[in-house]
Structure formats: C-alpha cells, structure tokens
N, C-alpha and C positions, 0 to 999 in steps of 0.2 A: 504494499500500499504506500502510495506517495506521501512524503512528509514535507515540512517547511524547509529542510535542508536541501533536499532534491530540487525544489523550486527555486530556491535562492541560488544554487550552483548553476542551474540552467540559464538564469538571467543576470548572473554576476552581480547579485544583490546580497545584502546582509540578511540574516534570518529575522532580524528585528523589523527591517523595512518591509519584508514579505508579510510578516504578521500584521503589521500596521495597515498595509494596503488592503488585506483581506477583510480588515475591519472598516475600511473606508475612513482611514485616519486622515484628518485634514492636513497633516504635516507632510503627507505623501503626495507628489504631483499626480494629477488625474491620469496622465498618460501612463505613469508607473502602475497606478492601480489597475488600470485596463489590462496592461501586459500580464501582471501577476494573476489576475483573475482568469485570463484567457489560458494560461499555462495550468493553473489549478484545475479548471474545468477539463482540460485536454487530459491530464494525467490522472483525473478522478480523485483529487484530494478531497478528503473528508475530515473536518475539524474533530479533534479529540476533546469532546466535551467533558469527559470524566477528568482528564488531565487539567483542563482549564478550570474546572470546579475546585480541584484540590489547590491550584495556584490562587485563584481569585476569590473563592468562596461563592462563586455564582454558577448556577447550574444551566441558565439560559432556558429553564423549563417553567411553565405556569401549570398549575394543577387545578382542575375543575372537580369539585366534589358534587357529584350526582347521585343522590340517594335513589335506590330502586323503590318504586311504589309498592310492588307485590313481588312475589316469587315467580310470577308469570312473565316470561321473557318478552311477550308481545306488548307488555304494558309500557315499555320504554322506547318503542319505535318513535314516538313523537319527540323525543330528545334529539334525533339525528340532525334536524336543521340547526338546533342550538349548538351542538358539538361542531358542525361543519363551519358555522359562523365564527365561533372562538378559535378554531384551528386556523382559519385563514388570517384572522386579525393578529393571532400570535406570530404566524409565519412572516407577516409583513414587517415585523419589527425584529426579526431574527430569533424569535423564541419558538420552542415546540410546546405542544399542549399534551398533557397526560390527563387521564380520567381516574378518579379515585371513587369507586362505587362502594356504597354501604347497603346493607339489607334493612328491611323494616324492623328487624330485631336488634339492630346495632344501636349502642348508645352514642348519639351524635357527638357528644363532648368528648368521650373516650377515643372515638374514631379520629377526631380532629387532633387530639394529643398524640396519638400514634403517628399521624402524618406529619406533625410538626417535629417529632423526635427524629424522623427519618431524614429530615433536611434535604428532601429530594427536589424542592421546588423554590423559586425566588419569589413567588407570589401565588395567592390562592383566589379562587372564584367559588363562592359558596351559594347554594340555592336552597329552596324550600324553607324559607324563614318562618319561624314560629314565634308566638307571643313571648316577649322578654327573652329572645334567643340567647342562650348563655355563650354560644360560640363567639359572639361579638366581643364580649369582655376578655375572653381567652385570647383571641387574636390581637386585641389592642394591648393587652398585657405583654404579650410576646413581641410586639413590635414588628411583625412581618407584614409586608404589604398585602392587602386583600381588597376585594370588591365583592358586594353581594348582588345577586339577581333577585330583587324583592327588598322589602323593608321590614323592620321589626320596631317595636315600641320601647326601645331601651334609651335611657337618658345619657346618650353619648353620640358624638359626631362620628360618622363612618361613611366611606364612599359606597354608593349603590347605583344600580341601573334598575329602573322599574317601569311598569306600565300602569294605567289607570284601570285597576281590576273592578272597581266599583262602578265606574262609568260603562265598562265593556258589558257587565252583566245587565246593567240598566238598559242600555241600548238594544241588546239581544232580546231582553224580555219584552220591550216595547215593540220591537219589530215583529215578534210572533204575535203580539196582541193585535198589531195592525193587519195581520193575516187571518184574524178571527179566532185565534187560540185563546182559550180561557183557563184550561188545565195545563199549566206549564211546569215541566219538571226541571229541577236544577241538580246537576252533578257536581259534587265538590270532592277535594281530597280530604284528609283528616281534618277534624274539626278545629284543631290548634293552628292549622296552616293559615298564615296571615293572608295570602292571596285569596284563599277560600272565604275567609271572614269577610274581606272587602267585597267579593262577588256576591255573597249572601246578602250583604247590606244593599247593594244595587238592585238586586232582585226584589228584595222587600220593599225598597222604595217604589219601584215601577208598579208592583202589585197594589201597594197602598194608594198610590195616585189614581189607579184605575178602579179602586174600590172593590178589588177581588180578594177573596179569602185565600189564605195560604194553606194548602194541604201538605201537612209535614211529611206524609207518606211519599211526596214527590220530591223531597230533598234528600238526595243520596250522598254518602261519603264513601270514598274508595275510588279505585281505578275504574273508568268507564269500560264496560265490556258489553258484548252482544246480550249476555245473560241478563245484565242489569237493565238494559233498554227494553228487553223483551218483557221483564217483570213489570216495568212501568206501563207499557202499552196494555198489558192484561188487567191492570187495575180499573 
C-alpha cells in the first residue's frame, strides 16, 4: 500500500509538504496540492486514520446513536434517508459516519457511557429525545461535541436540529378533516418521546378546534406496522 514517503519521493518533496498538501494546507501552493493529490489518487493512497488518531487524538469520525424501535428489522427502514443525509454531510467535511445502535432494552445512559469510554468518535449525533433527557447532562459534563435531532426540556443550552412536530400533526389532522374524516387515528412512539408528545399536542389541538371527541383507542404507541393499521380499521 502506498504511503507518504513514496509519494514524497516521486515528487521530490518532503513528507511534511505532502501531508499538508493532502489536507489542503494554505501554506502549500495550489499547484503542489494538485500534483500531490494526483499522485495519491494514482497510487491508491489511503490515509491511516488509526495512526492519525493516535498522534492527534482525532478520529475524523462522527457517530450517530440510532436506537432500534423494536426487534423487528423492518421497523428501521425509515431511518435510511436520515443515515444517507448524515453520511453525505460528514463526507463533505472529511469525516466518516459510524452508526451506534441500541436495542429497546438497553439503558440509554449506560449505552452513552460505553460509547464515550471507547473514544471512537470526535462528535456525536443523538436522536429520540425524551423528557428531561439525562444524556444531555452527561455529554455536557464530558465536554464532547454533540448535536441532537430533536429537543428535550432540560435547563441547559445545547445544539439541536428539529422540526415543528406539533404543527406537522396539526396540519395532517386538519388535512384529513378536509377530506371528510372524523375518526382519525394517531400513531406515536413511546409516550415519553418528546417528538411524540408534540405531535399528540398538535393532534389534540386540531380535534378540539373542530369540536370532535378524541377516541383514545385510536391513539397508538409503538412502531407502525400493517398489523396495527389493520387493527384500527377493524375498530
């Protein structure tokens, strides 16, 4: 496998210059950067991320914590677009993305502690926020960069990306009402899930504005399956 010394020898450059050129270092002339990268591509050079991690303490890896909703493998197919988006965004900045999955029976805080102890990532993305999510305090105390997909009601500032779950559920319910529907079912995840709580609030608001009673039997928790939808239609 090609290494920095071989590339440097072929171009009559120092190993330091080659290394900086591969990182687009501003101190290296653009033409030299282009020459180095051309040779690196031709000889199939692959950076030794493990070695770089030992020297710099950086893994150039981001880890997304994606809990499994159920033990049914089909339940997680909806996560594929999310994984694809994170992978592409990480790659654009020179990072790779790893996925850390947990099962419904795993303690989320203990799983997070194990992940932090492994020191296998420079930053974390966590999902499925719950009320007073204890993972936020743990990550803030550890000082590791992280961002959450969703929000929780903790008394601390932290970075997040979110959508308006309440408005989504409200608009979806109103849309069905506009089509003449009056018995409208709502599928949620576990009751403590913050996104589910917001969607329930939007659904309830739409139903209240329309003066329609809420049938609690039509509010389900858990992963949506063909069996659960069939059960609703049979009611």
